[in-house]
C-alpha positions as CSV (number, residue, x, y, z in Angstrom):
1,X,65.2,34.8,1.1
2,X,63.9,32.5,4.1
3,X,61.0,30.5,3.8
4,X,58.0,30.5,6.2
5,X,55.5,27.5,6.8
6,X,52.9,25.9,8.2
7,X,50.2,23.0,8.6
8,X,47.1,22.5,7.9
9,X,45.9,19.4,9.3
10,X,42.7,18.0,11.2
11,X,44.3,17.2,14.6
12,X,43.1,17.7,18.0
13,X,44.3,17.7,21.4
14,X,43.7,14.2,22.8
15,X,43.9,15.5,26.3
16,X,40.6,18.1,25.6
17,X,39.0,15.0,24.2
18,X,40.0,12.6,27.1
19,X,38.4,15.6,29.2
20,X,34.8,16.1,27.5
21,X,34.6,12.3,27.6
22,X,35.1,12.3,31.2
23,X,32.7,15.2,31.6
24,X,30.0,13.7,29.8
25,X,30.2,10.7,31.6
26,X,30.5,11.9,35.0
27,X,27.2,14.1,34.1
28,X,25.5,11.1,32.7
29,X,25.8,10.1,36.4
30,X,24.3,12.4,37.9
31,X,21.6,14.2,35.8
32,X,18.1,13.9,36.4
33,X,16.6,12.4,33.2
34,X,19.0,10.0,32.7
35,X,19.1,8.3,36.2
36,X,17.9,4.7,36.5
37,X,18.8,4.2,32.3
38,X,21.3,2.1,30.6
39,X,22.7,5.4,29.3
40,X,26.6,5.4,29.1
41,X,29.4,6.7,27.1
42,X,32.6,4.1,26.2
43,X,35.6,4.7,24.3
44,X,35.7,3.0,20.7
45,X,38.9,0.9,20.1
46,X,41.9,2.8,20.4
47,X,40.1,6.1,21.5
48,X,39.2,6.8,18.3
49,X,35.7,8.1,19.5
50,X,32.9,7.3,21.3
51,X,30.3,4.6,21.7
52,X,27.0,5.7,22.8
53,X,24.5,3.4,24.5
54,X,21.1,3.9,26.0
55,X,17.3,2.9,26.1
56,X,15.9,4.8,23.2
57,X,17.0,7.4,20.6
58,X,16.0,10.2,22.5
59,X,18.3,9.2,25.4
60,X,21.3,9.0,22.3
61,X,20.1,12.5,21.3
62,X,20.8,13.9,25.1
63,X,24.1,12.2,25.5
64,X,24.9,13.7,21.8
65,X,23.9,17.1,22.9
66,X,25.9,17.0,26.5
67,X,28.8,16.0,24.2
68,X,28.3,18.9,22.0
69,X,28.6,21.5,24.9
70,X,31.4,19.6,26.4
71,X,33.2,20.1,23.0
72,X,31.9,23.7,22.8
73,X,33.3,24.3,26.5
74,X,36.5,23.1,25.9
75,X,37.1,25.4,22.6
76,X,37.1,22.5,20.0
77,X,35.5,22.3,16.5
78,X,31.9,20.4,16.0
79,X,32.9,19.0,13.2
80,X,35.5,16.9,15.3
81,X,32.8,14.1,15.9
82,X,30.9,12.6,13.2
83,X,27.6,12.2,13.7
84,X,26.1,10.3,10.5
85,X,26.2,7.1,11.4
86,X,22.9,5.2,12.0
87,X,21.4,3.9,15.4
88,X,21.6,0.5,15.9
89,X,18.9,-1.2,18.1
90,X,19.1,-4.5,19.4
91,X,17.5,-6.1,23.1
92,X,15.8,-2.8,24.0
93,X,19.4,-0.8,23.8
94,X,20.0,1.5,21.0
95,X,24.2,2.3,20.1
96,X,25.4,4.5,18.2
97,X,29.2,5.3,17.7
98,X,30.9,8.4,16.9
99,X,34.1,8.3,15.7
100,X,36.5,11.4,15.8
101,X,37.8,12.0,12.7
102,X,41.5,12.8,13.0
103,X,42.8,13.2,9.4
104,X,42.4,15.4,5.9
105,X,41.1,13.4,3.3
106,X,42.5,13.6,-0.2
107,X,39.5,15.4,-1.3
108,X,39.7,17.8,1.6
109,X,42.9,18.6,1.0
110,X,42.3,19.5,-2.6
111,X,39.2,21.4,-1.3
112,X,41.9,24.1,0.6
113,X,44.0,24.3,-2.0
114,X,41.9,24.9,-4.3
115,X,39.9,27.7,-1.6
116,X,44.0,29.2,-1.0
117,X,45.1,29.4,-4.9
118,X,42.0,31.6,-5.5
119,X,43.0,34.5,-3.6
120,X,47.1,33.5,-2.8
121,X,48.3,32.8,-6.1
122,X,52.0,33.0,-5.4
123,X,51.9,31.0,-2.0
124,X,53.3,27.5,-2.2
125,X,51.1,24.2,-1.4
126,X,52.6,20.9,-0.7
127,X,50.2,18.3,-0.3
128,X,51.8,15.7,1.6
129,X,48.7,12.9,2.8
130,X,46.7,13.9,5.2
131,X,48.3,17.5,5.4
132,X,48.9,20.3,3.5
133,X,52.2,22.7,3.9
134,X,51.8,26.3,2.8
135,X,54.8,28.1,2.3
136,X,55.8,31.7,1.6
137,X,58.2,34.6,1.9
138,X,56.1,36.5,4.0
139,X,55.3,35.5,7.2
140,X,52.2,38.2,6.5
141,X,50.8,36.1,4.3
142,X,50.7,33.6,5.5
143,X,48.7,34.8,8.6
144,X,46.3,36.0,5.7
145,X,45.9,32.6,4.7
146,X,44.9,31.2,8.1
147,X,42.6,33.7,8.5
148,X,41.3,33.0,5.5
149,X,40.7,29.3,6.3
150,X,39.0,30.5,9.2
151,X,36.4,32.4,8.1
152,X,35.8,29.8,5.3
153,X,32.4,27.3,6.5
154,X,34.2,23.6,5.4
155,X,33.0,20.3,6.5
156,X,35.7,19.0,8.4
157,X,37.9,20.6,11.4
158,X,41.0,22.2,10.5
159,X,44.2,23.1,12.6
160,X,47.4,24.9,11.9
161,X,50.3,23.3,13.2
162,X,54.1,23.9,12.5
163,X,54.3,27.8,12.1
164,X,57.9,28.8,11.3
């Protein structure tokens, strides 16, 4: 009997994230409440996130809100960016780094595995580093697993790849 499978990861489309960056940068240049300020957005090293620089905390919050709107417009998950880092204020400038969550942690893989095993005990789960492979002889069962994971409120973004 043929085995069907797919992978659960926390990846994202780099082109879409690049579009979010470019659209945010363009809006910062034209937005009235940010004119004549030092508000800007740059890539973190290796394009692993955004670095926001502004004159005050409220401008940082405004830029984060712009980024969130652009992410939503592109159909990406809000959980993609990590806003937990604190603002750094020095020399009358405030900076915040927003790293992009790129992989599933071991705890995340374990949480998803536990979630699936409760409802689908016959599905074979293979944790492999930063992704979780789900195997079953039934494609219908795999589609039900995908639907289950999509409906649950997780602390991280998930994507489904390599469906075969």
